[in-house]
C-alpha positions as CSV (number, residue, x, y, z in Angstrom):
1,M,167.7,43.5,170.7
2,V,165.7,41.6,173.2
3,S,167.8,40.4,176.1
4,H,167.0,38.8,179.4
5,K,168.2,40.2,182.7
6,M,170.9,38.2,184.3
7,T,169.6,36.1,187.2
8,K,171.3,35.8,190.5
9,N,172.3,32.2,189.6
10,N,173.7,33.2,186.3
11,A,175.7,36.0,187.9
12,L,177.1,33.5,190.4
13,F,178.2,31.2,187.5
14,L,179.6,34.0,185.5
15,Y,181.7,35.6,188.2
16,G,182.4,32.4,190.1
17,I,184.0,30.9,186.9
18,A,185.8,34.2,186.4
19,G,187.3,33.9,189.9
20,L,188.3,30.3,189.3
21,L,190.0,31.2,186.0
22,L,191.9,34.1,187.5
23,S,193.1,31.9,190.3
24,Y,194.1,29.1,187.9
25,F,196.1,31.5,185.8
26,L,197.9,33.1,188.7
27,L,198.6,29.8,190.6
28,K,199.7,27.8,187.5
29,P,201.7,30.3,185.4
30,I,203.9,29.1,182.6
31,N,207.2,30.9,182.1
32,N,207.9,30.3,178.4
33,W,210.9,31.6,176.4
34,D,209.2,34.9,175.7
35,V,209.3,35.9,179.3
36,I,213.1,36.5,178.8
37,G,212.5,38.8,175.9
38,Y,209.7,40.8,177.7
39,L,211.8,41.1,180.9
40,A,214.7,42.4,178.9
41,T,212.5,44.9,177.2
42,F,211.0,46.0,180.5
43,F,214.4,46.7,182.0
44,W,215.6,48.4,178.8
45,L,212.6,50.7,179.0
46,E,213.7,51.5,182.6
47,G,216.9,52.9,181.2
48,F,219.4,50.1,182.2
49,D,222.4,49.3,179.9
50,A,222.9,46.0,178.2
51,T,224.9,44.4,181.0
52,Q,222.4,45.5,183.7
53,V,219.5,44.4,181.5
54,H,221.1,41.0,181.1
55,N,221.8,40.6,184.9
56,L,218.4,41.8,186.0
57,T,216.5,39.6,183.4
58,Y,218.2,36.3,184.3
59,S,218.3,37.0,188.0
60,S,214.5,37.8,187.9
61,L,213.9,34.6,186.0
62,Q,216.0,32.5,188.2
63,A,214.2,33.7,191.3
64,S,210.8,32.8,189.8
65,V,211.3,29.3,188.3
66,S,212.8,26.0,189.3
67,P,216.4,25.3,188.5
68,E,215.3,22.8,185.9
69,R,213.1,25.3,184.2
70,F,215.8,28.0,184.3
71,T,218.3,25.7,182.6
72,M,215.8,24.7,179.9
73,L,215.0,28.4,179.1
74,S,218.6,29.6,179.2
75,E,220.6,26.6,177.9
76,A,218.1,24.4,175.9
77,G,219.7,25.1,172.5
78,T,222.3,27.0,170.6
79,Y,220.1,30.1,170.3
80,H,219.1,30.1,174.0
81,S,222.7,29.6,175.1
82,A,224.0,32.3,172.9
83,V,221.4,34.8,174.2
84,H,222.2,33.8,177.8
85,A,225.9,34.2,177.3
86,D,226.0,37.6,175.7
87,P,224.3,40.8,176.9
88,Q,224.4,42.2,173.4
89,A,222.6,39.2,172.0
90,L,219.9,39.6,174.6
91,M,219.5,43.3,173.6
92,A,219.2,42.2,170.0
93,Q,216.0,40.4,170.9
94,V,214.4,43.6,172.3
95,P,213.0,44.8,168.9
96,F,210.8,41.7,168.7
97,Y,209.1,42.6,172.0
98,A,209.2,46.4,172.3
99,T,206.4,46.7,169.7
100,R,203.9,45.2,172.3
101,V,203.3,48.7,173.7
102,L,200.0,48.1,175.5
103,L,201.3,45.1,177.5
104,L,204.5,46.8,178.4
105,M,202.7,50.0,179.6
106,M,200.4,48.0,181.8
107,V,203.3,46.1,183.3
108,Q,205.2,49.4,184.0
109,G,202.1,50.7,185.7
110,L,201.9,47.6,188.0
111,N,205.6,47.7,188.7
112,A,205.1,51.4,189.8
113,I,202.9,50.2,192.6
114,G,205.4,47.5,193.8
115,I,204.6,44.4,191.8
116,E,207.7,42.6,190.4
117,P,207.9,42.6,186.6
118,I,207.5,38.9,186.0
119,Q,204.4,38.7,188.3
120,A,203.1,41.8,186.6
121,F,203.3,40.2,183.2
122,H,201.3,37.2,184.5
123,L,198.8,39.4,186.3
124,V,198.1,41.4,183.1
125,N,197.6,38.3,180.9
126,A,195.5,36.5,183.6
127,S,193.3,39.5,184.1
128,A,192.9,40.1,180.3
129,V,191.7,36.6,179.7
130,T,189.4,36.7,182.7
131,V,187.8,39.9,181.5
132,L,187.5,38.3,178.0
133,W,185.6,35.4,179.6
134,V,183.2,37.9,181.3
135,L,182.6,39.8,178.0
136,M,182.1,36.6,176.0
137,A,179.7,35.1,178.6
138,R,177.7,38.3,178.8
139,W,177.4,38.4,175.0
140,V,176.2,34.9,174.5
141,S,174.1,34.9,177.7
142,P,174.0,31.2,178.7
143,V,170.7,30.2,180.4
144,H,171.0,26.7,181.8
145,K,173.7,25.5,184.2
146,S,175.0,23.0,181.6
147,S,175.4,25.8,179.1
148,W,178.0,27.5,181.3
149,W,180.2,24.4,181.3
150,W,179.8,24.1,177.5
151,L,180.8,27.7,177.1
152,L,183.8,27.2,179.3
153,L,184.8,24.2,177.2
154,L,184.6,26.2,174.0
155,F,186.6,29.0,175.7
156,A,189.3,26.5,176.6
157,L,189.4,24.7,173.2
158,A,189.7,28.1,171.5
159,G,193.0,28.5,173.2
160,A,192.1,31.1,175.9
161,L,193.4,29.1,178.9
162,S,196.8,28.8,177.5
163,I,197.3,32.5,176.7
164,G,196.1,33.3,180.2
165,R,199.1,31.4,181.7
166,T,202.0,32.4,179.5
167,V,203.9,35.6,178.9
168,T,202.9,36.7,175.4
169,P,200.9,39.7,174.0
170,D,198.1,37.4,172.9
171,A,195.9,37.8,176.0
172,T,195.8,41.6,175.7
173,S,195.4,41.5,171.9
174,A,192.6,39.0,172.1
175,L,190.8,41.2,174.6
176,V,191.3,44.4,172.6
177,A,190.2,42.6,169.4
178,F,187.0,41.3,171.0
179,S,186.2,44.5,172.7
180,S,186.9,46.7,169.7
181,I,184.4,44.7,167.6
182,M,181.8,44.6,170.3
183,V,182.0,48.4,170.8
184,C,181.7,49.0,167.0
185,V,178.6,46.7,167.0
186,S,177.1,48.9,169.7
187,K,177.6,52.1,167.7
188,H,179.3,53.6,170.8
189,R,180.7,57.1,170.3
190,L,184.1,55.8,171.4
191,A,184.2,53.0,168.8
192,W,187.0,54.7,167.0
193,L,189.3,54.0,170.0
194,G,189.5,50.2,169.4
195,P,191.2,50.3,166.0
196,L,193.8,52.7,167.4
197,L,194.6,50.4,170.4
198,L,194.9,47.3,168.2
199,P,198.4,48.2,166.8
200,L,199.5,49.0,170.3
201,A,198.5,45.5,171.4
202,R,200.1,43.9,168.4
203,T,201.5,45.8,165.4
204,D,200.3,43.1,163.0
205,Y,196.7,43.7,164.3
206,V,196.7,46.9,162.2
207,L,195.2,44.6,159.6
208,L,192.2,44.1,161.9
209,S,192.0,47.8,162.5
210,G,191.8,48.3,158.7
211,F,188.9,45.8,158.3
212,I,187.0,47.2,161.2
213,C,187.3,50.7,159.8
214,L,186.2,49.5,156.3
215,W,183.2,47.8,157.9
216,Q,182.2,50.9,159.8
217,F,182.8,53.2,156.8
218,W,180.6,50.9,154.7
219,Q,177.8,51.1,157.2
220,S,178.0,54.8,158.2
221,K,179.6,56.4,155.2
222,Q,181.5,58.6,157.7
223,L,184.9,59.8,156.5
224,K,186.3,59.7,160.1
225,W,186.8,55.9,159.6
226,I,189.2,56.5,156.8
227,F,191.1,58.8,159.0
228,V,191.1,56.3,161.9
229,A,192.4,53.6,159.5
230,G,195.2,55.9,158.4
231,L,196.0,56.9,161.9
232,S,196.2,53.2,163.0
233,G,198.7,52.6,160.2
234,V,200.7,55.6,161.3
235,I,200.8,54.2,164.9
236,M,202.0,50.9,163.6
237,L,204.8,52.6,161.6
238,V,205.9,54.8,164.5
239,V,206.0,51.9,167.0
240,N,208.0,49.8,164.6
241,Q,210.5,52.6,164.0
242,W,210.8,53.4,167.7
243,A,211.3,49.7,168.5
244,G,213.9,49.2,165.8
245,H,211.8,46.6,164.0
246,Y,213.9,44.3,161.8
247,G,211.6,44.2,158.8
248,Y,209.5,41.6,157.1
249,R,212.2,39.3,155.6
250,I,214.2,39.0,158.8
251,I,211.0,38.3,160.8
252,M,210.0,35.5,158.4
253,Q,213.5,34.1,158.5
254,F,213.7,34.2,162.3
255,T,210.2,32.8,163.0
256,L,209.8,30.2,160.3
257,L,213.3,29.0,159.6
258,D,216.1,29.7,162.1
259,A,216.2,31.9,165.2
260,A,219.5,33.7,165.6
261,A,221.2,35.6,168.5
262,F,221.8,38.6,166.3
263,P,218.9,38.8,163.9
264,S,220.2,41.8,161.9
265,Q,223.2,39.8,160.9
266,M,221.5,36.6,159.9
267,P,221.6,35.7,156.2
268,I,218.2,35.6,154.4
269,T,218.0,32.1,152.9
270,W,214.4,32.2,151.6
271,N,212.8,33.9,148.6
272,F,209.2,34.2,147.5
273,S,209.3,30.9,145.6
274,D,209.5,29.3,149.1
275,Y,206.2,31.0,150.1
276,P,203.9,28.0,149.2
277,G,206.0,25.8,151.5
278,F,205.5,28.3,154.4
279,I,201.8,28.3,153.8
280,W,201.7,24.5,154.0
281,L,203.8,24.5,157.2
282,G,201.5,27.1,158.7
283,I,198.4,25.1,157.8
284,R,199.9,22.0,159.5
285,E,200.7,24.1,162.6
286,L,197.1,25.4,162.7
287,A,195.8,21.9,162.3
288,S,197.8,20.7,165.3
289,G,195.6,23.0,167.5
290,T,192.0,22.6,168.6
291,A,190.7,26.1,167.7
292,I,190.7,25.8,163.9
293,W,188.8,22.4,164.0
294,L,186.3,23.9,166.5
295,V,185.6,26.9,164.3
296,V,185.3,24.8,161.2
297,A,182.9,22.4,163.0
298,A,180.8,25.3,164.2
299,L,180.6,26.8,160.8
300,I,179.6,23.5,159.3
301,Y,176.9,23.1,162.0
302,A,175.6,26.6,161.2
303,K,175.3,25.7,157.6
304,V,173.7,22.4,158.1
305,R,171.2,23.8,160.7
306,Q,170.6,26.8,158.5
307,L,171.1,29.2,161.3
308,R,170.1,32.8,160.8
309,F,172.5,35.6,161.7
310,S,171.7,39.2,162.5
311,S,173.3,41.8,160.2
312,D,176.0,42.6,162.8
313,E,176.8,39.0,163.4
314,K,177.3,38.6,159.6
315,S,179.6,41.6,159.7
316,I,181.6,40.1,162.6
317,L,182.0,36.8,160.7
318,C,183.1,38.7,157.6
319,V,185.6,41.0,159.4
320,V,187.1,38.1,161.4
321,G,187.3,35.9,158.4
322,L,189.0,38.5,156.2
323,F,191.4,39.4,159.0
324,F,192.4,35.7,159.6
325,L,192.9,35.1,155.9
326,M,195.0,38.2,155.3
327,H,197.0,37.8,158.5
328,F,197.8,34.1,157.7
329,L,198.7,34.9,154.1
330,V,201.0,37.8,155.1
331,F,202.6,35.9,158.0
332,P,201.9,32.1,157.7
333,A,203.2,31.1,161.1
334,G,200.1,29.2,162.0
335,F,200.2,29.9,165.8
336,Q,196.7,29.3,167.3
337,R,197.4,31.9,170.0
338,F,197.3,34.7,167.4
339,Y,193.6,34.2,166.7
340,V,192.0,33.4,170.1
341,G,189.9,36.6,170.1
342,C,188.7,36.0,166.6
343,A,187.8,32.3,167.3
344,L,185.7,33.4,170.3
345,L,183.9,36.0,168.1
346,V,183.0,33.4,165.5
347,L,181.9,30.8,168.2
348,G,179.9,33.5,170.0
349,A,178.0,34.5,166.9
350,I,177.1,30.9,166.1
351,W,176.1,30.2,169.7
352,R,173.7,33.2,169.6
353,A,172.2,32.1,166.3
354,H,171.8,28.5,167.6
355,V,170.0,29.8,170.8
356,R,167.7,32.0,168.7
357,K,166.7,29.0,166.6
358,I,165.7,26.9,169.6
359,R,164.4,29.8,171.8
360,P,163.7,32.8,169.6
361,Q,163.3,35.3,172.5
362,S,166.4,34.3,174.4
363,V,169.0,36.5,172.8
364,G,167.0,38.6,170.4
365,E,165.1,38.1,167.1
366,P,167.3,37.1,164.1
367,N,166.5,40.4,162.3
368,K,167.8,42.5,165.3
369,D,171.4,43.6,165.6
370,A,173.5,42.4,168.5
371,G,174.6,45.4,170.5
372,W,176.4,46.6,173.6
373,E,173.2,46.1,175.6
374,A,174.1,42.4,175.6
375,Y,176.5,43.2,178.4
376,K,173.9,44.9,180.5
């Protein structure tokens, strides 16, 4: 691949915007409901009992948010009130959060050096999205000043800014997903590591691990990729077993129909004849966000303009598309934040193809593979 050396001005834009993003995330954090679940899981991992976990979780939250926000998170509805009132109900939420091993490990590491858990969660997510910005920008390599602002706009519309401010596993999973595919494109000797990290970021991302391994096996015919795919599946199963995962039917009931303080005791009121309705609700949820429309518009633009993609860019589009389709069919929740990394990969591939069309030497010839050297 032909790539230009980053100029001093471009470096200033890249890292200047990165600094602004990091500052924005840390100065304007959003403590959403999930912060309660992750704090409880953190204290559970520290060895505290249910009553101690409950007290530490809500005292940490109360010290970090306004009284109005605390009331909203703890008493906004029947479910929130029930969890707030009963330490055992709070502990019953832990299996939903304990599977996000990578996020929890990083928070534990930061806490070991003196950072409070709630600040550590925000620091991890803010840093993950900031690094994601750097990798994305280095890959697409904007040239003109205006291009940087267009790229930042795409980054925001894809949902990256929101996951940088909240406490969810989506920032780390987006970064791991993006990095895993980029390292595979580069043919790096440690490319196998990405598919193994994905189920530690989000257990449902084992689907992406599988598609990445299938792609790499198809290209290299190396049996190690079959082993890596199997090992990623084993990691997912071990994590779910350790965390006390509730199983598919309860997850669907809890997420799509009715949250309960004690998920294991909730009645299952849906059957597979309801599945088309879940798909429709998921589509409506996706359509309420900006990322899906942005990606669709970009794909239409690529078709109309007859953009030419490199072989690796085609593979990226195929892997991301298959993952999105399979993930949505298996779990049709329709949350935009699940797919931020995938949206950025699609937009980045189309950006590169567009730049090649108007300036063929800017980011490599269309018949050359995009590689890790794009970051150099």
